[in-house]
DSSP file (Angstrom, degrees, kcal/mol; ACC not computed):
  #  RESIDUE AA STRUCTURE BP1 BP2  ACC     N-H-->O    O-->H-N    N-H-->O    O-->H-N    TCO  KAPPA ALPHA  PHI   PSI    X-CA   Y-CA   Z-CA
    1    1 A M              0   0    0      0, 0.0     2,-0.5     0, 0.0     0, 0.0   0.000 360.0 360.0 360.0 133.3  115.1  104.8  113.0
    2    2 A N        +     0   0    0      2,-0.0     2,-0.4     0, 0.0     0, 0.0  -0.896 360.0 179.4-103.6 128.6  112.0  105.5  115.1
    3    3 A I        -     0   0    0     -2,-0.5     2,-0.4     2,-0.0    12,-0.0  -0.995  23.4-135.6-131.2 128.2  110.9  109.1  115.4
    4    4 A G        -     0   0    0     -2,-0.4     2,-0.5    22,-0.0    22,-0.1  -0.685  24.5-167.2 -80.9 132.2  107.9  110.4  117.3
    5    5 A I        +     0   0    0     -2,-0.4     2,-0.4     6,-0.0     3,-0.2  -0.978  17.0 165.6-125.3 123.0  106.0  113.0  115.3
    6    6 A E  S    S+     0   0    0     -2,-0.5     5,-0.2     1,-0.2    29,-0.1  -0.995  75.7  17.2-131.3 131.9  103.3  115.2  116.7
    7    7 A G  S >>>S-     0   0    0     -2,-0.4     3,-1.8    27,-0.3     4,-1.4   0.946  71.5-179.5  73.8  50.9  102.2  118.1  114.6
    8    8 A M  I 3>>S+     0   0    0      1,-0.3     5,-1.2     2,-0.2     4,-0.8   0.814  74.7  63.7 -55.3 -33.7  103.6  116.8  111.4
    9    9 A A  I 345S+     0   0    0      1,-0.2    -1,-0.3     2,-0.2    -2,-0.1   0.814 105.8  47.1 -62.3 -27.5  102.5  119.8  109.4
   10   10 A V  I <45S-     0   0    0     -3,-1.8    -2,-0.2     3,-0.0    -1,-0.2   0.946 140.8 -20.4 -80.6 -50.8  104.7  122.0  111.6
   11   11 A W  I  X5S+     0   0    0     -4,-1.4     4,-1.1    -5,-0.2    -3,-0.2   0.496 106.7  93.0-141.0  -5.9  108.0  120.0  111.5
   12   12 A G  I  X<S+     0   0    0     -4,-0.8     4,-2.6    -5,-0.5     3,-0.4   0.881  85.8  54.7 -63.9 -40.3  107.6  116.4  110.6
   13   13 A Q  H  ><S+     0   0    0     -5,-1.2     4,-2.3     1,-0.2    -1,-0.2   0.919 105.5  53.0 -61.4 -42.6  108.2  116.7  106.9
   14   14 A D  H  4 S+     0   0    0     -6,-0.2    -1,-0.2     1,-0.2    -2,-0.2   0.810 115.0  42.7 -62.1 -29.0  111.5  118.4  107.5
   15   15 A L  H  < S+     0   0    0     -4,-1.1     4,-0.2    -3,-0.4    -2,-0.2   0.852 122.8  33.9 -84.2 -37.7  112.5  115.5  109.7
   16   16 A L  H ><>S+     0   0    0     -4,-2.6     5,-1.8     2,-0.1     3,-0.9   0.862 106.0  61.2 -93.3 -38.9  111.2  112.6  107.6
   17   17 A I  G ><5S+     0   0    0     -4,-2.3     3,-2.1    -5,-0.3    -3,-0.1   0.906 101.3  53.8 -62.5 -43.6  111.6  113.5  103.9
   18   18 A P  G 3 5S+     0   0    0      0, 0.0    -1,-0.3     0, 0.0    -2,-0.1   0.775 107.1  53.8 -62.1 -21.5  115.4  113.9  104.0
   19   19 A R  G < 5S-     0   0    0     -3,-0.9    -2,-0.2    -4,-0.2    -3,-0.1   0.338 114.5-119.3 -92.0   6.5  115.5  110.4  105.4
   20   20 A R  T < 5 +     0   0    0     -3,-2.1     2,-0.2     1,-0.2    -3,-0.2   0.833  47.7 177.1  58.1  36.4  113.4  109.0  102.5
   21   21 A T      < +     0   0    0     -5,-1.8    -1,-0.2     1,-0.1     3,-0.1  -0.508  16.2 170.1 -68.9 133.9  110.7  107.9  104.9
   22   22 A I        +     0   0    0      1,-0.2    26,-3.0    -2,-0.2     2,-0.4   0.566  60.8  49.7-117.6 -18.2  107.7  106.4  103.1
   23   23 A R  E     -a   48   0A   0     24,-0.2     2,-0.4    26,-0.0    -1,-0.2  -0.978  58.1-168.9-131.0 136.5  105.7  104.9  105.9
   24   24 A V  E     -a   49   0A   0     24,-2.7    26,-2.7    -2,-0.4     2,-0.5  -0.981  11.6-149.5-123.3 134.3  104.6  106.3  109.2
   25   25 A V  E     -a   50   0A   0     -2,-0.4     2,-0.4    24,-0.2    26,-0.2  -0.919  16.0-147.7-105.0 123.8  103.1  104.3  112.1
   26   26 A G  E     +a   51   0A   0     24,-3.5    26,-2.1    -2,-0.5     2,-0.3  -0.772  28.8 151.2 -96.3 132.5  100.7  106.2  114.3
   27   27 A T  E     +     0   0A   0     -2,-0.4     2,-0.3    24,-0.2    29,-0.2  -0.937  11.6 130.6-144.1 164.9  100.2  105.5  118.0
   28   28 A G  E     -a   56   0A   0     27,-1.8    29,-1.2    -2,-0.3     3,-0.2  -0.912  58.4 -95.5 163.0 173.8   99.2  107.7  120.9
   29   29 A A  S    S+     0   0    0     -2,-0.3     2,-0.4     1,-0.2    -1,-0.1   0.650 109.8  43.6 -89.1 -17.6   97.1  108.3  124.0
   30   30 A T    >>> +     0   0    0      1,-0.1     5,-1.7    -3,-0.1     3,-0.6  -0.777  59.3 177.4-133.1  90.8   94.3  110.3  122.4
   31   31 A T  I 34>S+     0   0    0     26,-2.5     5,-1.5    -2,-0.4    -1,-0.1   0.874  78.3  60.9 -60.3 -40.0   93.2  108.8  119.1
   32   32 A L  I 345S+     0   0    0     25,-0.2    -1,-0.2     3,-0.1    26,-0.1   0.840 125.1   6.8 -59.7 -35.6   90.4  111.4  118.6
   33   33 A S  I <>5S+     0   0    0     -3,-0.6     4,-2.7     3,-0.1     5,-0.2   0.793 131.6  32.8-113.8 -70.9   92.8  114.3  118.5
   34   34 A C  I  X5S+     0   0    0     -4,-0.5     4,-2.2     2,-0.2   -27,-0.3   0.924 123.0  41.8 -62.6 -49.6   96.6  113.7  118.5
   35   35 A V  I  ><S+     0   0    0     -5,-1.7     4,-2.6     1,-0.2    -1,-0.2   0.937 116.9  48.3 -65.5 -45.8   96.7  110.5  116.6
   36   36 A R  H  ><S+     0   0    0     -5,-1.5     4,-2.8    -6,-0.4     5,-0.2   0.912 111.1  50.8 -61.6 -42.3   94.1  111.6  114.0
   37   37 A A  H  X S+     0   0    0     -4,-2.7     4,-2.5     1,-0.2    -1,-0.2   0.913 111.5  48.0 -61.7 -42.7   95.9  114.9  113.5
   38   38 A M  H  X S+     0   0    0     -4,-2.2     4,-2.7    -5,-0.2    -2,-0.2   0.916 112.1  49.8 -63.1 -43.2   99.2  113.1  112.9
   39   39 A V  H  X S+     0   0    0     -4,-2.6     4,-2.6     2,-0.2     5,-0.2   0.941 112.8  45.6 -62.1 -48.4   97.5  110.6  110.5
   40   40 A V  H  X S+     0   0    0     -4,-2.8     4,-2.6     1,-0.2    -2,-0.2   0.927 114.6  48.4 -62.2 -45.4   95.8  113.4  108.4
   41   41 A D  H  X S+     0   0    0     -4,-2.5     4,-1.2    -5,-0.2    -1,-0.2   0.915 113.0  48.2 -60.4 -43.5   99.0  115.5  108.3
   42   42 A A  H  <>S+     0   0    0     -4,-2.7     5,-2.5     2,-0.2     3,-0.2   0.915 112.3  47.7 -65.8 -43.5  101.1  112.4  107.3
   43   43 A V  H ><5S+     0   0    0     -4,-2.6     3,-1.7     1,-0.2    -1,-0.2   0.924 111.4  50.8 -62.9 -44.5   98.6  111.4  104.5
   44   44 A Q  H 3<5S+     0   0    0     -4,-2.6    -1,-0.2     1,-0.3    -2,-0.2   0.739 107.2  55.4 -66.6 -21.0   98.5  115.0  103.2
   45   45 A S  T 3<5S-     0   0    0     -4,-1.2    -1,-0.3    -3,-0.2    -2,-0.2   0.429 124.3-104.2 -89.9   0.2  102.3  115.0  103.2
   46   46 A G  T < 5S+     0   0    0     -3,-1.7     2,-0.2     1,-0.3    -3,-0.2   0.570  72.6 139.7  93.6   9.9  102.3  111.9  101.0
   47   47 A F      < -     0   0    0     -5,-2.5     2,-0.5    -6,-0.2    -1,-0.3  -0.576  56.5-120.0 -87.0 150.8  103.3  109.3  103.5
   48   48 A N  E     -a   23   0A   0    -26,-3.0   -24,-2.7    -2,-0.2     2,-0.4  -0.794  39.1-152.4 -82.7 126.3  101.8  105.8  103.7
   49   49 A V  E     -a   24   0A   0     -2,-0.5    28,-2.0    26,-0.4     2,-0.4  -0.888  20.4-177.6-116.6 133.8  100.3  105.6  107.2
   50   50 A L  E     -ab  25  77A   0    -26,-2.7   -24,-3.5    -2,-0.4     2,-0.5  -0.965  12.8-154.0-120.0 140.5   99.7  102.6  109.5
   51   51 A V  E     -ab  26  78A   0     26,-3.0    28,-2.3    -2,-0.4     2,-1.0  -0.975  10.0-143.4-119.1 126.6   97.9  102.9  112.8
   52   52 A S  E >   - b   0  79A   0    -26,-2.1     3,-1.8    -2,-0.5    28,-0.2  -0.762  13.5-166.6 -88.1 101.2   98.6  100.4  115.6
   53   53 A A  E >  S+     0   0A   0     26,-2.7     3,-1.3    -2,-1.0    27,-0.2   0.837  85.6  54.4 -60.8 -36.2   95.2  100.1  117.2
   54   54 A D  E 3  S+     0   0A   0     25,-0.4    -1,-0.3     1,-0.3    26,-0.1   0.477 106.2  54.1 -80.3   0.7   96.5   98.3  120.3
   55   55 A C  E <  S+     0   0A   0     -3,-1.8   -27,-1.8   -29,-0.2     2,-0.3   0.093  98.9  78.2-115.3  19.6   99.0  101.2  120.9
   56   56 A C  E <   -a   28   0A   0     -3,-1.3     2,-0.3   -29,-0.2   -27,-0.2  -0.876  59.2-167.9-123.4 157.8   96.3  103.9  120.8
   57   57 A A        -     0   0    0    -29,-1.2   -26,-2.5    -2,-0.3     2,-0.3  -0.955   7.1-174.0-143.6 162.1   93.8  104.9  123.5
   58   58 A G        -     0   0    0     -2,-0.3     3,-0.1   -28,-0.2   -28,-0.1  -0.886  41.6-101.6-145.5 176.5   90.7  107.0  124.1
   59   59 A R  S    S+     0   0    0     -2,-0.3     2,-0.3     1,-0.2   -29,-0.0   0.797 106.0  14.0 -75.9 -27.7   88.5  108.1  126.9
   60   60 A A  S  > S-     0   0    0      1,-0.1     4,-1.7    -3,-0.0    -1,-0.2  -0.985  75.1-122.1-146.1 152.7   85.9  105.5  126.2
   61   61 A Q  H  > S+     0   0    0     -2,-0.3     4,-2.9     1,-0.2     5,-0.2   0.880 104.6  56.0 -67.5 -40.6   85.8  102.4  124.1
   62   62 A A  H  > S+     0   0    0      1,-0.2     4,-2.2     2,-0.2    -1,-0.2   0.942 112.0  41.2 -62.3 -49.5   82.9  103.2  121.8
   63   63 A P  H  > S+     0   0    0      0, 0.0     4,-2.6     0, 0.0    -1,-0.2   0.878 114.2  55.1 -64.0 -34.8   84.4  106.6  120.5
   64   64 A Q  H  X S+     0   0    0     -4,-1.7     4,-2.3     2,-0.2    -2,-0.2   0.944 109.6  45.7 -60.4 -48.7   87.8  104.9  120.3
   65   65 A D  H  X S+     0   0    0     -4,-2.9     4,-2.3     1,-0.2    -1,-0.2   0.898 112.7  51.1 -62.0 -40.8   86.4  102.2  118.1
   66   66 A A  H  X S+     0   0    0     -4,-2.2     4,-2.6    -5,-0.2    -1,-0.2   0.897 110.4  48.9 -64.2 -41.1   84.5  104.7  115.9
   67   67 A N  H  X S+     0   0    0     -4,-2.6     4,-2.5     2,-0.2    -2,-0.2   0.897 111.7  48.1 -67.3 -40.4   87.7  106.8  115.5
   68   68 A L  H  X S+     0   0    0     -4,-2.3     4,-2.2     2,-0.2    -2,-0.2   0.905 112.6  49.5 -66.3 -39.8   89.8  103.8  114.5
   69   69 A Y  H  X S+     0   0    0     -4,-2.3     4,-2.3    -5,-0.2    -2,-0.2   0.942 112.6  47.0 -61.7 -47.7   87.1  102.7  112.0
   70   70 A N  H  X S+     0   0    0     -4,-2.6     4,-1.8     1,-0.2     5,-0.3   0.894 110.8  52.5 -61.9 -41.2   86.9  106.3  110.5
   71   71 A T  H  X>S+     0   0    0     -4,-2.5     4,-2.8     1,-0.2     5,-2.3   0.912 111.3  46.5 -61.1 -43.4   90.7  106.4  110.3
   72   72 A Q  H  <5S+     0   0    0     -4,-2.2    -2,-0.2     1,-0.2    -1,-0.2   0.882 112.0  50.7 -68.8 -37.0   90.8  103.1  108.4
   73   73 A Q  H  <5S+     0   0    0     -4,-2.3    -1,-0.2    -5,-0.2    -2,-0.2   0.826 126.8  21.2 -69.1 -30.6   88.0  104.1  106.1
   74   74 A K  H  <5S+     0   0    0     -4,-1.8    -2,-0.2    -5,-0.2    -3,-0.2   0.787 133.4   3.4-108.6 -33.9   89.5  107.5  105.1
   75   75 A Y  T  <5S+     0   0    0     -4,-2.8   -26,-0.4    -5,-0.3     2,-0.3   0.786 104.2  19.1-129.2 -43.0   93.3  107.6  105.7
   76   76 A A      < -     0   0    0     -5,-2.3     2,-0.4   -28,-0.1    -1,-0.3  -0.863  66.1 -98.1-142.3 162.7   95.3  104.6  107.0
   77   77 A Y  E     -b   50   0A   0    -28,-2.0   -26,-3.0    -2,-0.3     2,-0.5  -0.743  39.6-156.3 -80.5 133.2   95.6  100.9  107.5
   78   78 A V  E     +b   51   0A   0     -2,-0.4     2,-0.3   -28,-0.2   -26,-0.2  -0.963  31.6 128.7-116.0 125.9   94.6  100.0  111.1
   79   79 A G  E     -b   52   0A   0    -28,-2.3   -26,-2.7    -2,-0.5   -25,-0.4  -0.900  57.3 -73.6-155.9-177.7   95.9   96.8  112.7
   80   80 A D    >>  -     0   0    0     -2,-0.3     4,-2.0   -28,-0.2     3,-1.3  -0.529  45.6-109.5 -86.6 158.2   97.6   95.6  115.8
   81   81 A A  H 3> S+     0   0    0      1,-0.3     4,-2.3     2,-0.2    -1,-0.1   0.879 117.1  54.9 -55.8 -43.5  101.3   96.2  116.4
   82   82 A D  H 34 S+     0   0    0      1,-0.2    -1,-0.3     2,-0.2   -30,-0.0   0.735 111.7  46.8 -66.4 -18.8  102.3   92.5  115.9
   83   83 A E  H <4 S+     0   0    0     -3,-1.3     3,-0.4     1,-0.1    -2,-0.2   0.856 119.3  34.6 -86.8 -40.0  100.6   92.6  112.5
   84   84 A I  H  < S+     0   0    0     -4,-2.0    -2,-0.2     1,-0.2    -3,-0.2   0.670 110.1  61.2 -94.6 -16.3  102.0   95.9  111.1
   85   85 A L     <        0   0    0     -4,-2.3    -1,-0.2    -5,-0.3    -2,-0.1  -0.216 360.0 360.0-103.8  43.9  105.5   95.9  112.5
   86   86 A V              0   0    0     -3,-0.4    -1,-0.2    -2,-0.0    -2,-0.1   0.446 360.0 360.0 -86.5 360.0  106.6   92.7  110.8
């Protein structure tokens, strides 16, 4: 089952924990804010997080690359969709 989660701290846990979800894949249009917030919330809730870099976007490439690098260093595995959705 695929479920979109934004603001996981608010309602994502109630939706995912009863389904025994262990892994969350992050995607989105604004990596700096929405995707990063979801990733941090998911990690703090105990989920294993993967971010699909080719399914995320930012306003400019340099900040986008920096945010994906920071996300991988601190919180989640970052890869392309064909790599992580096997």
